[in-house]
N, C-alpha and C positions, 0 to 999 in steps of 0.2 A: 728347761722350760720349753714346752711345746707351743709354737706360735702358728704353725701351718699344718694342715691336714690334706694329704693328697690321696686320692682313691684310685685303685685299679678299677677296671670296667667289668669284664666278664666274671660272673659268679660272685662279684662284690656288690656292684650296683645293679647289674642286669642278669636276670635268670635266663640262661641260654638254652633252656629246654626246647623251646620252639625252633631255634636255629639248628640245633643238632638233629632234631627230628626231621627237619627239612632236608638236611644233608643225607640222612638215611633214605628218605624217599627218593632223592636225586640219584643215589647209588643203586636204588632198587633193592635195598636190604631191609628186612623187618626192623622196626625201631628198637625192639627189645634186644635183638641180636647186635645191632650197632652199638647200643649203649653198654651191653655186656663187654664187647671188645674194647670199647673206649676205656672202661674201668680197668680192664686187664692191662692195657698198654700203660696207663698211669701207674698202676700198682707195681709194674715192672721197672718203673723209673725211666720209661721211654718218652720221647716227644709225642704229644697227643696226635700230631699229624700223621704219625705212623699208622694210626687206626685206619685211615683211608687206604694206605698201601696194602693192608691186610685184605681188603675187599677188591681193590683195583690197583695192582702193581703199576708203578709209574705215574700214579695220580699226581697232578700238579694243582695244588690248592688255588693258586692265584689264577691260573688259566680257567679252572672250573668255576670260580667265582664270576669271571667274565661271561662264561657260557650261561650260567644261571641268570645273570642280568639280561643277557640278550634274549633269553627264553621267557623273560617277564617274571622271573622268580629270584630277584636279587636278595642278597643278605639284608635283613631288616630287623629292627626291634623298635618298640615304642613304649608308651606309658604303661601299657598292660604287662610288659615284660620286666618292669622294674620290681625289685624286691619291695615288699610292703613297708619296710622301715626306712627306705631311702629318703623320701621327701622330708619326713619329720626329723630324721637325723641331721640332714643338711641344715634345716631351719634352726635346730638347737645349737649346732656348732657355729652357725653364723651369728646367732644371738649372743654366743659366748665371746664374740669378737675375734674369732680365729680366721685366718686366711685359708681359703679352700681351693683345691685344684683337683682335676681329673687327669690321669695320665696312664695309658695302657697300650698294650699291643693291639692296635686297631688299624683298619684300612682308612683311606681317605673318605670313602662313603660312610663308614661308621662314625668317623669324626664329624661329618656334617650332621648326622642324626643326633649325636651327643650335644652338639651346639644348639640344635633345635630344642632339645629336652632340657638342657641345663644352663644355658647362657645367663639366665637371670639368677642362678643359684650359686654359682662358683666364680672364682676370679680368673681361672685359666683352664683351658681344655687343650691337652696335647696328646698326640698319638705317635706311635712308632713310625708310621708312614710320613707324618709331618716332619719328624726329626731325623729320619734315616738311621735310626738306631732302635733296637728292640730288646726287651727283657729276655734273658737275664743279663745282657751285656752291661758292663760298667758304664759304657757311653750313654746308655739310656738314663741311668740315674745321675750321671754327671750333668746331663741336659736338664733334668728336673731341678738339680741344685742350682743351675744357672738362672732358671726362670722364676724360681720361687724367692720372694723377698725375705729370706730368713737363712740362717746358717743350717747346714745339714743336721746338726744335733738339736735343732729347734723344729725339725720336720717330723711328722708322723706319716709313714706310708702304710696304707690300709689295703690288704689283699687277702686272697683265699688260697694262695699257693706258697709253700715253703720255698720251692726251687726257683720260681720266677719272681716272687715278690719279697718274701721275708729275708732270705739269705743274702741276695744282692743288695737290698736296701740297707741291711745292717752293715755289710761290707763298705757301703758308701758313707757310713757314719750317721745314718738316720735311725730314729725310733720306728718301731713297726707295731702293727696290730693285725693279728690273724683272725679272720672271721670264719666261723665254723659253718660253712654251707657250700654246696656244690660238690662235684666229684673229687676234686683235688683235696680240699680241706677234710672231707669225710675220710678219704684214704690215708692222708698224712697226719691227721690230728694227734694220734698217740705216738708219733715218732719222737725220737730224742730232740731233734732240731725244732720240731713244732712246739715242744714243751719248754725248751730253754731259750730259743732265740728271740721270740717276740716280746716287746715291752708289755703288750696286752694280748690276751686271748679272749675273744668275745663271741657270744652266740648271736648278738644282734648289733647293728650299727648304732642303735639307740643307747647302748652302754657307753659309747665313746665320750659323750659330753661329761658325764660324771667321772669317768676314769681319768680323763685329761685334767679335769679340775683338781682331783685328788693328787695327781702326779705333780702338777704345777704348784700346788700348795706345799708339797714336801720340798720342792726345789727352792722356795723362798727362804 
């Protein structure tokens, strides 16, 4: 029985096209070239942050975030960066009586933005910077399990990455949904893990309400 749905942020709720384009500009790299290297790094199973190292060895992502903020170009996203199915999907799941949360690898600044956007739509917003634990570490999912008022096997974690979202959430005893969008899901979609691990594989978050209802009906 699924009673709670928890969402990843980047490429699940938020289209990060603008943010990564801004990083390319900050590095002085053509956006097309940056995005090509980004995809290559992911396809090789490497940490996406290694993309920055390819263009600027020794690149410190946290330090550069601060430099961007000081230069008046802080990381940011808003309503226009949300995937078009997000609002309606959250409304449908809320109408179904499900507990809703957002939990992802995000900075304190991003956490503030998420609260501005979603405080009225979900029951909890938590970030890796808030908790001092980041995906795919088990500590992150243990923290999710602590703050969500349901058992792990009553939770559905929704994300776009097999490595950061689906695999560790399954290991923590949760159900999972893999949404087919963004660079990670596009590259990983036909892998064995992507086909076998998730409870659901969806093209849109709008599918979740019906899929959860069917799942719960079978559980009765």
